[in-house]
C-alpha positions in Angstrom: -26.6 32.8 -51.3 -24.5 31.4 -48.5 -21.1 32.8 -48.0 -18.2 31.0 -46.1 -15.3 31.9 -43.9 -11.8 31.0 -45.8 -9.0 30.1 -43.1 -5.4 28.6 -44.5 -3.9 25.6 -43.9 -3.5 26.9 -39.7 -7.5 27.9 -39.5 -6.8 31.6 -39.9 -9.5 33.3 -41.6 -8.0 34.7 -44.6 -11.7 36.2 -46.2 -14.8 34.7 -47.7 -16.7 32.3 -50.6 -19.8 33.3 -52.0 -21.3 29.6 -53.0 -23.9 29.7 -55.8 -27.7 28.5 -54.3 -27.9 26.1 -57.1 -24.8 24.1 -56.1 -25.3 24.4 -52.5 -28.5 25.3 -51.6 -30.6 22.6 -52.9 -33.0 21.2 -51.3 -31.9 17.2 -50.3 -34.2 14.4 -51.0 -33.2 11.1 -49.6 -35.0 8.8 -52.2 -32.7 10.7 -54.9 -29.4 10.3 -52.9 -30.2 6.3 -52.2 -31.1 5.9 -55.8 -27.3 7.4 -56.8 -25.8 5.9 -53.9 -27.1 2.9 -54.4 -25.8 3.2 -57.8 -22.7 3.1 -57.2 -21.8 0.8 -55.0 -23.7 -1.5 -57.6 -21.1 -0.5 -60.2 -18.4 -0.9 -58.1 -19.1 -5.1 -57.1 -17.1 -7.1 -59.3 -19.9 -9.5 -59.9 -16.9 -12.0 -60.7 -18.3 -14.8 -58.4 -19.4 -18.3 -60.4 -20.1 -21.9 -59.7 -19.6 -24.5 -62.8 -23.0 -25.8 -64.1 -22.8 -29.3 -65.9 -21.5 -28.0 -69.2 -18.3 -26.8 -67.6 -17.7 -29.8 -65.6 -16.0 -32.3 -67.6 -16.9 -35.8 -67.4 -19.6 -37.5 -66.6 -20.4 -38.9 -70.6 -21.0 -42.1 -70.1 -24.3 -43.2 -68.6 -23.6 -45.2 -65.0 -25.0 -47.7 -65.1 -27.8 -49.2 -67.1 -31.2 -47.7 -67.9 -33.5 -51.1 -66.1 -32.6 -54.1 -64.1 -30.0 -52.7 -61.9 -33.2 -52.0 -58.9 -31.5 -48.7 -58.8 -32.6 -45.3 -60.0 -32.9 -44.0 -63.0 -28.7 -42.3 -63.8 -27.2 -40.6 -67.2 -24.2 -38.7 -65.5 -22.4 -38.8 -62.6 -22.2 -35.1 -63.0 -25.3 -34.6 -62.2 -26.5 -31.8 -59.5 -27.8 -34.5 -57.2 -24.2 -36.2 -56.9 -20.9 -35.2 -55.0 -18.7 -33.8 -57.3 -21.3 -32.9 -59.6 -22.4 -28.9 -60.8 -24.5 -26.2 -58.8 -27.7 -26.1 -60.8 -29.2 -21.7 -60.8 -25.7 -21.5 -59.2 -23.7 -17.4 -59.8 -22.7 -16.2 -63.4 -20.2 -13.3 -63.8 -22.4 -10.7 -64.3 -22.6 -7.2 -63.8 -24.9 -5.1 -61.4 -24.7 -1.9 -62.8 -28.1 0.0 -63.5 -28.2 3.3 -65.2 -29.2 6.9 -63.6 -29.8 9.7 -65.5 -27.0 12.0 -65.6 -29.3 14.7 -64.7 -30.6 13.4 -62.3 -26.7 12.6 -60.2 -25.4 15.6 -61.1 -28.9 16.7 -59.0 -27.5 13.7 -55.8 -24.7 15.4 -55.5 -25.6 18.7 -55.1 -28.0 18.1 -52.7 -25.0 16.5 -50.6 -22.5 19.4 -50.7 -26.0 21.2 -49.5 -26.4 18.6 -47.2 -22.4 19.3 -45.9 -22.5 23.4 -46.0 -26.6 23.2 -43.9 -25.0 21.0 -41.6 -21.6 23.2 -40.6 -19.1 20.3 -41.5 -18.0 21.8 -45.0 -14.5 23.7 -44.6 -12.7 26.1 -47.8 -8.8 25.6 -48.3 -6.9 28.2 -49.3 -4.3 25.3 -49.6 -2.7 22.9 -48.0 0.8 23.4 -48.4 3.2 20.6 -48.4 7.1 20.6 -48.4 8.5 16.9 -48.3 6.0 13.5 -48.1 5.4 13.2 -44.7 3.1 11.5 -42.9 3.3 12.4 -39.6 3.1 17.0 -40.9 0.4 16.1 -42.3 -1.4 14.6 -39.9 -0.3 17.5 -37.6 -2.1 20.1 -40.4 -5.4 17.9 -39.4 -5.3 17.9 -36.6 -4.2 21.9 -36.4 -7.8 21.5 -39.0 -9.6 19.5 -36.6 -10.2 16.9 -39.1 -10.7 14.0 -37.4 -12.5 12.1 -40.5 -12.5 14.6 -43.4 -13.3 14.4 -47.4 -10.1 16.4 -48.8 -11.0 18.0 -52.1 -8.3 19.4 -54.1 -9.0 20.9 -57.9 -5.2 20.1 -59.0 -3.2 17.1 -59.0 -0.5 17.2 -55.3 1.5 13.8 -55.0 3.7 15.9 -52.3 0.1 15.9 -50.4 -1.9 13.3 -51.3 0.7 10.6 -51.0 0.9 12.6 -47.1 -2.2 11.2 -46.4 -2.6 8.6 -48.2 -1.1 6.5 -44.6 -3.9 8.7 -42.5 -6.8 6.5 -41.2 -9.9 8.1 -42.2 -8.8 10.7 -44.0 -9.9 10.4 -47.8 -7.7 13.3 -50.7 -10.4 13.8 -54.2 -9.5 15.2 -57.0 -12.4 18.2 -57.9 -13.3 15.7 -61.5 -14.3 13.1 -59.1 -15.9 14.6 -56.5 -18.9 11.9 -55.9 -22.0 11.7 -54.1 -20.7 8.5 -52.0 -18.2 9.6 -50.6 -19.2 13.0 -49.7 -22.0 11.3 -47.5 -19.1 8.9 -46.2 -16.8 11.2 -44.6 -18.2 13.4 -42.0 -16.7 16.7 -43.3 -16.0 17.8 -46.2 -12.7 19.9 -46.2 -12.2 22.4 -50.1 -9.7 23.8 -51.6 -11.4 27.6 -53.1 -9.9 27.0 -56.4 -12.1 23.5 -56.1 -15.1 25.2 -55.0 -15.6 27.7 -58.3 -14.5 24.2 -60.5 -17.3 22.5 -59.2 -19.5 25.1 -58.7 -18.4 25.9 -62.9 -18.8 22.3 -63.4 -22.8 22.2 -61.6 -24.6 24.9 -62.3 
């Protein structure tokens, strides 16, 4: 069982916390992480792209010229895909790109992502971040003191003061523990979790 030190927002050590091996010491399998990240990104696609087929284009009901005798090729509609202003053949239509990944596989991938952060010494556990007012400058100073450059901060309870203060700081994202996902954990090199968030995540994933 791994033991990680707990620090305050001034980066002073105030204690430690034991991390459950079944959550933070899981062997990493890249193919599982790849599958879950692809599924997450695919589900986020809007899929609203669209082109008009012949059924959706106005006009074209009248035959442009008679079938025979003109010396021109046969034509049944001025909205043919071969004509200017005509329809699009086999063009994209609105669709969902989402595909199913089993719940147990998604949970396993999250454990692997968390384990990779611990193994790479990229996990920091804080007892809390206290912001007395919504101030980006103050949060940026706290982040600098903690050595955060591109980090994901995980909270257990909603803290609007902290969330709004961090919103405009580049490369810093604040996320709730119940919203923790594989893509964000892997995207940000540094993972910062409040002690209460660690306990919540461990309870959920055990």
